[in-house]
Every structure is written in C-alpha cells, then in structure tokens.
N, C-alpha and C positions, 0 to 999 in steps of 0.2 A: 504493500500500500504506500509505503514511504520511499520506495526504491528510487523514484525519479529525483526526489529531494536529495537523497544520499548521493546519487551519482553526480548531481550538480555540485555538491560540496566537494566531492573528490576531484572533479575537474577543476575546481577553483583551488586545488591544493590545500584543502582544509581536511586532510585525511584523519588527523587525530580527533578533530571535532566530529567528523562524520562517523567515525567508528564508535564514539561514545553515544551520539544521539541516535544512531541506527538502533542500538540496543534499547535505549529508553523509549524511543518512538515506537518501536515494535511492540514493546510491552503495553504502552498506552493505547496503541492502535487495537491490540487484542482486547483490552478492557472495553474499549469503545464498541467494538464489534459485538462483544458478548452482552454489553449492558445498555449502551445508548444513554445520553444524558444532556441536560441544560445546566447552566450555572446554578449550583445549589442555592435555592431560596435567596437569602439575603447576602450571600458571600460577596465581599467587595474585591475587585481586582487589585493585585499587587503590582503588576508590571515587572520590569527587570529588577532582579534583586541579587544579593550575595549572601552567603552563610554568615559572614561577619555582620551585615546589616540586620539580618533576621534575629540574631542573638541580641542585638541592641534595640529591640522594639521596632525594627524596620526603619530606623532613623538613618538617613544617608545623605541628604541634600546639602548639609552644612559640615560634613565630616570629611577631611582630606582622604582621597582614595585614588592613587594613580591608575589602578587597573580599571575601575568602573566609573571614573569621572564622566566619561563620554555619555553614559546612560543615566547616571544619577543627577548630575548637574554639570553641564559643560563649563560653567564658570569656574568650577574646581580645578580646571586645567591651569589656571593662573597660580595654583599652589604647587604645581609640579616643578621639580628642579632636576636637571640632568635628563638622561635617556632611560626609559623603563620598557622592557619587553616582557609581556606576559606570554610565555610560550603556549601554555594551556592552563585552564582551571576548571576541569569538569566537576559538576555538582550533581548529586542525586538525592531525592527525598521521597518519603513515604508517609502516609497517614497511619492510622491504627492498623497494624499488621493483621489483627484478628478480622477486621472488616474486609481486608483483601482476600482472606481465605473464604469468607462467606460468599464471595462473588463466583467462586469456582463452579458450583452446581448449575449456574445459568448456562454454561456451555453445553450441558446435556439436557437442558430443560425442554427443548423442542416446543411442542404445542402446549405444554404445561408451564411455560415460562412465567405466567402470572403467579403460579404457586411458588416458584423458586424465588420470586421477588420478595415474598413475605419475610424472609430472613434478613433482608436489608433495610426494613423499615426503621427509621430513626438512626441509621448509620450512614456514614459517608466514606466512599472509597476514593482515595486520592494518590496520585503519583506525579512527580515533577522532576525536572532536571534541565541541564543546559551546560554550555561551555563557551568560551571565547578565546581569541588570541588577539592581543592588542599591543600597539606601540604608542607611547606617549612621551612628549617632550614639552617644555614650557609653552603653554598657550595652544597646543595642538595635539590631537590624538586621532588614531585610526584603528578600527577593530573589525574583525570578522566574528560572527557569533551564530549560535544555534540555541534554541530554547523550546521546551515541550512541557505540557502540563495537561492533566486529565483528571476529572472527578465525576463521581456518580452518586446519586442519592435517590432512594425510593421514598415517595411521599404519598399522603392521602389514601390510607388503606381502603375506604369504601369505593374509591374510584382510582385504582393504582396508577401511578405514573413514575417513570424514571426520568429524572432531570440530568442532562448531560452537557458538559463543557469540555471540549478537547481542542487543542491546537498544537501544531508543530511549526515553528518559525526558523528560518535561517536567512542570513543576509549580511550586510556590511553597514558600517557607520563611520562618519567623519565628524569630528567636533573641533571647535576652535573657541578660544576666549580672547577678549579684547580688554585691556586694562583701561578703566576710566581714570582712576588714580592708582598708579602702579604700586603694588604691594598692599593696597587697602580696598580698592573697589574695582569690580569688573563685571562683565556680562559675557555670556557664551551662547553658542548655538550648535545644535547637533542635527545632522540630516541622516536619517536611517533608511536603508532599503530593506523591505520586508517581503519575503515570500512565505505565505502562510497557507497551511493545509489544516482545516478544522471546521468545527461547527458548534453552535449552541442551539439545542433543541430539546423538546419534551416528548417522550415516547409514551403514548396513552394506552389505555386498556385494550383497544382494538388490536394494536400491534403485539402487545404482550400476550394476548390470548391466542393469537395464531402462531406466534413464534417466527413470523416472517422477517428475515434479516435483510432483505433486499433494500428496503427503504433506509435502514441504518447504514448499509454499505455505501449507498449513493450519497448520503449526507457526509460521510467521512471523507469523500473524495472532493469536497468543496475546496477549491484552491484559487488563490489570487495573489496579485502583487500590489504593493503600495509603497509610498514614500511618507515617512513620518518626520515631523520637525518638532524639536524641543528647544525651549528657550530657558536660560537660567541666569540668575544674578547672584552675586556674592559680595558681602561687605565684611571685612575682617581687619584685625589689628595683629601684625606679626609680633613675635616675641615668645618667651618661655610660657607666658600665659596669653593665649591667643583666642579671643572670642570671635564668633562668626555668625552672621545672619544670612539666610538664603531665601530665594524665591524661585520656583520652577514652574513653568507652564509646559506640560507635556501634550503631545499630539495636537498641535495648533490646528484649529479648524476641522477636527476629526481626521483620523487616519482611515481612509476608505479604500477598500480592496477592489481590484478588478475581478471579473468573473472569467477565470481561465479554464476551470474544469469543475465537474460535479453539478449538482442540482442548482446551486446558487453560490454567490460570492460569500466568503467569510464575513461575519458581522464587522461593521466598522468599530473602531476604537474611539471612545469619547474623550474629549480634552479633560485634563486634570490639573488643578492648581495646588501647589504644595508650598507651605512656608515652614522654615526650619531655623534652628539655632543650635550652636554648640560652643563649648569652651575646651580648648586643648591645653592641658597643663603638662609641661615637659621639664623634668628635672633629671639629674643623673640616675640611671637605672630604673626610672619609673615614669610612666605617663598616665594621666587620667583624662578621660574624655566623656563628659556628660553631654547629652544631646536631647532635643525635643523636636517634634515634627507635627504639623497640623495638615492633614490631607483632605482631599475631596472638597476644597473650599467652595467651588462653584456648583457642586452637586446638591440638589434639593433632597430633603427627607433622609439624610444620613444621620443616624442617631448620635447624640453627644456621647463621646467615649469611643465610638468606632473609628473616628477620624483622628484620634490622638495617639501619638507614639512617644514613649520615653525610653532612653537608653543610657547605658554607662559602660565604658570599657576601661579596664585596669590593665595597663601594659607593663609587663615585667620582662627581664631577659629571657628569651626563648618561649615565653608564655603570655597569652592574652586571656583575661577573664572578662566575660560579658554578661550583662543582664538588662532587663527592661520590662516594658509593658506595651502591649499593642492590642487594640480592639478590646481592651478591658481584661486581657489575660497576660500572664507572665511569659517572658521570653528568657532564654539563657543560652550561653555558648562558651566554647573553649577553643582557643587557637594555639597551635604549636608552630613556632617559627624556627626552622633549621637553616635559614639563609636562603639558598636557591629554592628549597622546597618548603611549603607551608601546608599545614593540614588544619581544617576547621570543622567543627560540628555545632549544631544549634537545634533548639526546639522552640516552637512558638504555637500559639493558639489562634484559630480562625473562627470568627462568629458566623454560624450558619443560620441563626434565627433572625428575628426582626430587631432585636436590641441586645446590647452587651449583657452577657450572663445567661442567655436563654439556651443556646446550644453550641458548645465548643467542639471543634475538631482539632485535636492536638497532632502536630506534624513534626517530622524530624528530617534533618538534611545534613549531608557531609560534603566537603569540598576539598580537593587537592589542587594546589597551585604550584606551578613551576615558573619561576620568574627570574629574569636577569636585569641588572640596572647599574648605571653609573651616575653618581650625583656630582653636581658642580656647585652646590650651595646656591647662592644668588647670582652666580656669574652671568646667567642669561636673563636675569630679572624675575625668574620664577621664584616662588616662595614656598616655605613650609617643608619641603622634602629634605633639605640639606642641613648642614651644621652651621651655615652662615659664614664660614671662613674661606669658602672657595675650594675646600678639599673635597675629594670624592671617594666613593666606595663602589665596589663591584659586587655582583651577586644580589640576592634578595635579602641580604642580612638585615637584622633589626637592631644593630648597635645603637645606643642612645644618641650618638653623634648624628644619626641619620633619621631619627624618628621611626617609630614602628612602621612596618609594612602596612599600607592602607589597602585592605582588600574589600 
C-alpha cells in the first residue's frame, strides 16, 4: 500500500528514513485495513513533534533545538551556531499495548466484524513514528522527513462505529530566519513539501456488519501533494540566563492537498497559532529549562486546559530529565547523550473526551538520534549553541561549553 511512497524516498536517497517508515507505515496500514477509523472524538492534532518535546509537555516553540527548529519555529534558527547535521533520528511510539492486542481478532472477524468491535469499546489503538535528516547553520536549515500516525476507537455501542485517522507523510522542508535585532529578535519562515497518503473517516454499522473491506481499502489509498508554510517569531535575551518569547503560525491559509489517487484528497490541515515562552539557565555542568506553551489560539471550542502545555528539562552531563503537563495530564522523559548518539524516551497523555480529565490515552515513544556538529560560538552571528568565545566542538556532544543537544 505504501510501496510507491517508499520507492520515492529511496530514489531521493533517503534510504534510512524509508527503511524505518516502511516498517511503521506497514504496521499502521495493516491496522487501518483491519479497523478503519476517524480522529478519535475530541483528540487534538499535535503536528510535528520530538520525544524531547513530548516529555516536556509538548513545549517546543521557544526552546532552542537545532534539529527540529525548521518544524517547531523557524525563528529558532537564529539560535543556531556552527554547522549541525542530523544524520537520522527515527522515533516510534505506541499507545496501550493491551489495546493493540484487542485489535487482532478483527482480522478474522469477517461478517461478524460488529461482534469483534465490542472488545474495543472505550479503548483507543494508536501507533506513531517518523524520522528526519537535516542540516542547519545560523539562520538557515534544510530537512528531508517522513512521519506516520494511526489511531482507532470504537464508539456508540447501540449504533457501533469505528473512528479512524491515518496518515503517512514524506517530503522536504526549507527554513530561514531573519534577525530584526541581531541576537535579540527575529522572525522565520518554513516552506514544506508534503506528500500525504491517508484518510479521516467513520466506519458505520453497515460496513461493520458485512465485513466489506473494499471501501476501507479505497479510503486508505487517498493521496495528494501540498505545500505548507509556517511563520515564526522569537524574542530573546542571550546570556547564562536567557528568557525567550515565541509566536508561531502554522499552515498559513490551510495546507490543502491535491487529489492524486484514491477516492478523495486527504483532508486539509487547518492553520494553528501557538504562543510560547521559556527560560534557559546554563551554569557549569547543569542546565535548567522551564517552558510554557498556549496552543490552538485561533480554534473555537477548545476546552481550557487542553491548549496549555508546561515543561521542564534538567540537563546534566550525559543525562537529561524531563517532565511537564499537557492537555491536563503529566508528561515525563529521559534522554541519554553519548555525543554523536543520543537516545530519548517519553510518555504523555492525550485527551480523547470533550474536556480534560474525561478520557486519557497514555502513549509512549522512543527516539534514537545520530548527529554531527561543529560550533563556532557567535562567529557567524548565530546565538545560543556555542560557548560564546568562538571555539568549536565536533560531534553531538553535550559538554557544558556547548549547551545541551537540543532535540
């Protein structure tokens, strides 16, 4: 089902990303074929993320991050110093493993699929993953990426329905930042090319009763291309204690897909406004980064609490400890930094109900990053990543002279 997408990735010489996403995409595709689904009730979209951000309450727009700045907030590129190459950083996540096991009987359900759905009432099956390869320098970055996510939930026992949301994306992104006041204020823009295969749909009792998979298969072939544009702004004060304020406007004017294959074009992605703030405190052998983020500013009817994220990262030599709150639920994460190789894990909660505290789906994700870099301090006018004296370091190391790797 995803063979065309994988072949394109390989032709683009993204073989490492393609190898990972072919596995994740195949698993998600099988789930979709067996289950079918629309975005679960009130679940809010997350967009591009990282395991580091998820562990910090999904706060990212005001937190320095060389690898993901293009996607989180292109204005963060003004904080990059030197040259940083993320060779690859595959991530894979899962919801409650017990729920995934409950989905198995659907593959043999046939005409009795409706009965097999009973075991899934009140439960959510979710898988997600992605990877990128990026190069960033002061004020500029370029990336190739792939991302996939799928979830299914059975609702309304008297009139059973499977809500389905599945997508597989791949493409490229180019971001740049322009300083308004060098070192203090700037704005940035990212242009993304997106090739998406996926659908958002609801499978009703008619289909569930017959076990007819043709309609589901056609929906999963929905494919189209689009260009997305993100705008970001950043106001910061450099120094050992560095506060920052951010504003991001993602998917300006909607990201609307063409209809290249399948029954219909993939659903358009709505614009989203995000405001954030952080404080980076760096002293020898220790960094502390609290952050706050307010999302979905322009969206109506988002319950108070579902749009607020709080995060904290404690950076130690070789180790990062993270915690926070997102959508009213705790988040936590741990990162191990071995220089060129970094490993991160995180857990977070997603609200599936109409308001915070109603129905949580706890999820888990791991990420492995291979990264190389050379810092030049403020030699090129970029800020934040170096030690400020013009000296550099190679590899992905997290020595305190260089500030912790920002993933």
